[in-house]
Residue frames relative to the residue before (quaternion, step in Angstrom):
aa qw qx qy qz dx dy dz
X 1.0000 0.0000 0.0000 0.0000 0.00 0.00 0.00
X 0.6490 0.5041 -0.3517 0.4483 3.66 0.89 -0.75
X 0.6388 0.5164 -0.3333 0.4628 3.60 1.01 -0.74
X 0.6546 0.4939 -0.3186 0.4754 3.57 1.00 -0.74
X 0.6024 0.5544 -0.3462 0.4581 3.55 1.13 -0.64
X 0.6720 0.4744 -0.2967 0.4851 3.58 0.95 -0.85
X 0.6275 0.5226 -0.3275 0.4752 3.55 1.06 -0.74
X 0.6352 0.5237 -0.3171 0.4709 3.57 1.08 -0.79
X 0.6313 0.5210 -0.3395 0.4634 3.56 1.04 -0.72
X 0.6968 0.4761 -0.2720 0.4624 3.57 1.07 -0.73
X 0.8161 0.2497 -0.1229 0.5064 3.63 0.76 -0.90
X 0.5887 -0.5920 0.3639 0.4130 3.57 1.25 -0.25
X 0.5164 -0.6747 0.4340 0.2995 3.61 -0.94 0.85
X 0.5926 0.5723 -0.3830 0.4179 3.59 1.12 -0.55
X 0.6569 0.4999 -0.3252 0.4614 3.59 1.00 -0.65
X 0.6043 0.5338 -0.3376 0.4856 3.54 1.13 -0.72
X 0.6542 0.5336 -0.3077 0.4389 3.60 0.92 -0.94
X 0.6962 0.4652 -0.2708 0.4749 3.56 0.76 -1.05
X 0.6445 0.5181 -0.3197 0.4625 3.62 0.92 -0.86
X 0.6669 0.4967 -0.3010 0.4669 3.61 0.88 -0.92
X 0.6467 0.5127 -0.3250 0.4618 3.62 0.99 -0.77
X 0.6753 0.4808 -0.2976 0.4734 3.58 0.92 -0.87
X 0.6164 0.5367 -0.3305 0.4720 3.54 1.06 -0.80
X 0.6183 0.5493 -0.3221 0.4607 3.60 1.07 -0.80
X 0.6530 0.5101 -0.3038 0.4702 3.57 0.91 -0.93
X 0.6837 0.4956 -0.2804 0.4564 3.55 0.94 -0.95
X 0.6637 0.4604 -0.3071 0.5033 3.62 1.20 -0.35
X 0.6506 0.5466 -0.3203 0.4188 3.59 1.02 -0.77
X 0.6262 0.5554 -0.3426 0.4266 3.58 1.00 -0.74
X 0.7193 0.3963 -0.3049 0.4823 3.67 0.71 -0.77
X 0.5144 0.6249 -0.4321 0.3978 3.63 1.16 -0.28
X 0.6442 0.5407 -0.3262 0.4315 3.56 1.08 -0.62
X 0.7295 0.4063 -0.2172 0.5055 3.61 1.29 -0.27
X 0.4030 0.7365 -0.4785 0.2572 3.62 1.19 0.09
X 0.3172 -0.7650 0.5417 0.1436 3.52 -1.22 0.66
X 0.7832 0.2201 -0.1147 0.5701 3.57 1.19 -0.47
X 0.6155 -0.5479 0.4131 0.3877 3.54 -1.24 0.39
X 0.5866 0.5702 -0.3632 0.4460 3.61 1.13 -0.61
X 0.6557 0.5024 -0.3162 0.4666 3.56 0.87 -0.87
X 0.6591 0.4889 -0.3115 0.4791 3.57 0.92 -0.83
X 0.6395 0.5453 -0.3200 0.4374 3.58 0.98 -0.88
X 0.6551 0.5083 -0.3109 0.4645 3.57 0.93 -0.88
X 0.6770 0.4767 -0.2991 0.4743 3.59 0.87 -0.91
X 0.6483 0.5125 -0.3275 0.4581 3.61 0.97 -0.76
X 0.5833 0.5707 -0.3436 0.4648 3.59 1.13 -0.71
X 0.6877 0.4736 -0.2650 0.4823 3.52 0.86 -1.07
X 0.6300 0.5246 -0.3336 0.4655 3.59 1.03 -0.76
X 0.6119 0.5489 -0.3433 0.4544 3.58 1.09 -0.62
X 0.6207 0.5274 -0.3354 0.4734 3.58 1.13 -0.69
X 0.6359 0.5127 -0.3213 0.4791 3.55 1.02 -0.78
X 0.6491 0.5088 -0.3099 0.4730 3.57 0.98 -0.85
X 0.6280 0.5423 -0.3199 0.4574 3.56 1.07 -0.71
X 0.6601 0.4719 -0.3086 0.4964 3.57 1.17 -0.50
X 0.6081 0.6004 -0.3438 0.3892 3.58 1.10 -0.67
X 0.7019 0.5259 -0.2872 0.3850 3.51 0.70 -1.15
X 0.6879 0.4487 -0.3134 0.4768 3.66 0.78 -0.84
X 0.6350 0.5298 -0.3466 0.4426 3.62 1.02 -0.74
X 0.6506 0.5053 -0.3224 0.4663 3.58 0.96 -0.85
X 0.6690 0.4998 -0.3095 0.4549 3.58 0.87 -0.90
X 0.6318 0.5221 -0.3337 0.4657 3.60 1.00 -0.73
X 0.6591 0.4961 -0.3015 0.4780 3.58 0.95 -0.89
X 0.6149 0.5417 -0.3475 0.4558 3.59 1.03 -0.65
X 0.6434 0.5143 -0.3049 0.4781 3.58 1.02 -0.89
X 0.6871 0.4957 -0.2875 0.4467 3.59 0.86 -0.96
X 0.7897 0.3481 -0.1711 0.4753 3.57 1.02 -0.73
X 0.6460 0.4640 -0.3217 0.5136 3.60 1.29 0.35
X 0.4198 -0.6572 0.5517 0.2956 3.53 -1.09 0.68
X 0.6561 -0.5234 0.3759 0.3928 3.55 -1.28 0.44
X 0.6213 0.5724 -0.3392 0.4139 3.59 1.09 -0.66
X 0.8070 0.2634 -0.1416 0.5092 3.61 0.98 -0.65
X 0.3557 0.7718 -0.4737 0.2312 3.58 1.24 0.07
X 0.6542 0.5199 -0.3187 0.4474 3.60 0.90 -0.86
X 0.6556 0.5055 -0.3051 0.4707 3.54 0.99 -0.83
X 0.6486 0.5189 -0.3152 0.4590 3.56 0.96 -0.87
X 0.6554 0.5050 -0.3125 0.4667 3.60 0.94 -0.85
X 0.6666 0.4881 -0.3188 0.4644 3.59 0.99 -0.76
X 0.6000 0.5268 -0.3610 0.4818 3.60 1.10 -0.58
X 0.6380 0.5300 -0.3264 0.4534 3.56 0.94 -0.89
X 0.6900 0.4647 -0.2888 0.4738 3.60 0.82 -0.92
X 0.6239 0.5345 -0.3430 0.4554 3.61 1.00 -0.74
X 0.6902 0.4620 -0.2917 0.4744 3.60 0.82 -0.89
X 0.6124 0.5292 -0.3527 0.4696 3.57 1.05 -0.64
X 0.6550 0.5018 -0.3092 0.4728 3.58 0.96 -0.83
X 0.6181 0.5272 -0.3419 0.4723 3.60 1.02 -0.76
X 0.6647 0.4939 -0.3039 0.4711 3.57 0.97 -0.81
X 0.6222 0.5351 -0.3463 0.4546 3.62 1.08 -0.61
X 0.6766 0.4486 -0.2859 0.5091 3.60 1.20 -0.47
X 0.7501 0.4150 -0.2447 0.4531 3.58 0.71 -1.04
X 0.5634 0.6240 -0.3861 0.3796 3.60 1.07 -0.58
X 0.7113 0.4386 -0.2652 0.4810 3.56 0.75 -1.01
X 0.6176 0.5375 -0.3494 0.4556 3.59 1.08 -0.71
X 0.6784 0.4627 -0.2963 0.4877 3.60 0.90 -0.88
X 0.6180 0.5472 -0.3441 0.4475 3.58 1.04 -0.76
X 0.6470 0.5155 -0.3148 0.4654 3.59 0.96 -0.85
X 0.6604 0.5129 -0.3056 0.4553 3.56 0.96 -0.85
X 0.6515 0.4990 -0.3010 0.4858 3.55 0.98 -0.92
X 0.6709 0.4999 -0.3095 0.4519 3.59 0.88 -0.90
X 0.6533 0.5183 -0.3259 0.4454 3.60 0.94 -0.83
X 0.7460 0.4211 -0.2149 0.4690 3.58 1.02 -0.82
X 0.8360 0.2129 -0.0541 0.5028 3.57 0.99 -0.85
X 0.5765 -0.5918 0.3711 0.4241 3.60 1.28 -0.16
X 0.6917 -0.5164 0.3312 0.3811 3.49 -1.32 0.42
X 0.6134 0.5698 -0.3598 0.4118 3.61 0.94 -0.78
X 0.6243 0.5493 -0.3370 0.4415 3.59 1.00 -0.80
X 0.5935 0.5810 -0.3791 0.4081 3.61 0.98 -0.65
X 0.7084 0.4548 -0.2610 0.4725 3.54 0.87 -0.96
X 0.6511 0.5119 -0.3208 0.4595 3.57 1.02 -0.71
X 0.6568 0.4928 -0.3088 0.4800 3.57 0.97 -0.85
X 0.6225 0.5283 -0.3261 0.4765 3.60 1.04 -0.80
X 0.6442 0.5144 -0.3228 0.4650 3.59 0.94 -0.86
X 0.6383 0.5226 -0.3207 0.4655 3.58 1.02 -0.76
X 0.6603 0.4987 -0.3134 0.4659 3.60 0.93 -0.86
X 0.6703 0.4850 -0.3027 0.4732 3.57 0.94 -0.87
X 0.6248 0.5228 -0.3393 0.4703 3.62 1.03 -0.70
X 0.6106 0.5246 -0.3414 0.4852 3.62 1.00 -0.77
X 0.6640 0.5156 -0.2992 0.4514 3.56 0.91 -0.95
X 0.6362 0.5253 -0.3244 0.4626 3.58 1.02 -0.86
X 0.6764 0.4879 -0.3003 0.4630 3.62 0.86 -0.92
X 0.6501 0.5203 -0.3021 0.4641 3.54 0.94 -0.96
X 0.6715 0.5024 -0.2885 0.4621 3.58 0.90 -0.96
X 0.6546 0.5187 -0.3119 0.4530 3.54 0.94 -0.91
X 0.6685 0.4884 -0.2983 0.4749 3.57 0.91 -0.89
X 0.6660 0.4904 -0.3145 0.4659 3.60 0.96 -0.76
X 0.7282 0.4630 -0.2617 0.4322 3.58 0.83 -0.94
X 0.6293 0.5550 -0.3547 0.4125 3.59 1.04 -0.63
X 0.6114 0.5449 -0.3345 0.4662 3.58 1.27 -0.34
X 0.7289 0.3923 -0.2303 0.5116 3.57 1.19 -0.41
X 0.3443 -0.6909 0.5941 0.2262 3.52 -1.24 0.54
X 0.1576 -0.7786 0.6030 0.0733 3.56 -0.60 1.14
X 0.4407 -0.6957 0.4873 0.2903 3.61 -0.79 0.94
X 0.3416 -0.7214 0.5710 0.1919 3.55 -1.05 0.85
X 0.3567 -0.7046 0.5766 0.2095 3.55 -1.03 0.86
X 0.1470 -0.7921 0.5850 0.0933 3.59 -0.73 0.95
X 0.3260 -0.7451 0.5506 0.1880 3.57 -1.08 0.74
């Protein structure tokens, strides 16, 4: 994470965010075709690395795009929506799995993450994010 933080300072958190989202999609698709627990474990480990890049990038972007007066509120909204996702994600995954099988869970998740990547890229390219110089 510290290395990704330094990289984010150099190239910008928006590039880290979009790259991590795309990397996540590229890992989720093959997860739908794994044949062994080891294969799934390796892909999940790599997905954890992508997730580890997402959180600091999101938090940095929140700081850059929030005034000091509302930063606390924005961070609490971010945490609240993350917690809602931690509850609703598995519920939706269970429903998808029950109706369409385990493979569909990974493919639907990949689609949601891809949508998020495209939406984030379109939103971020309209804004100028200040670069931190060392």
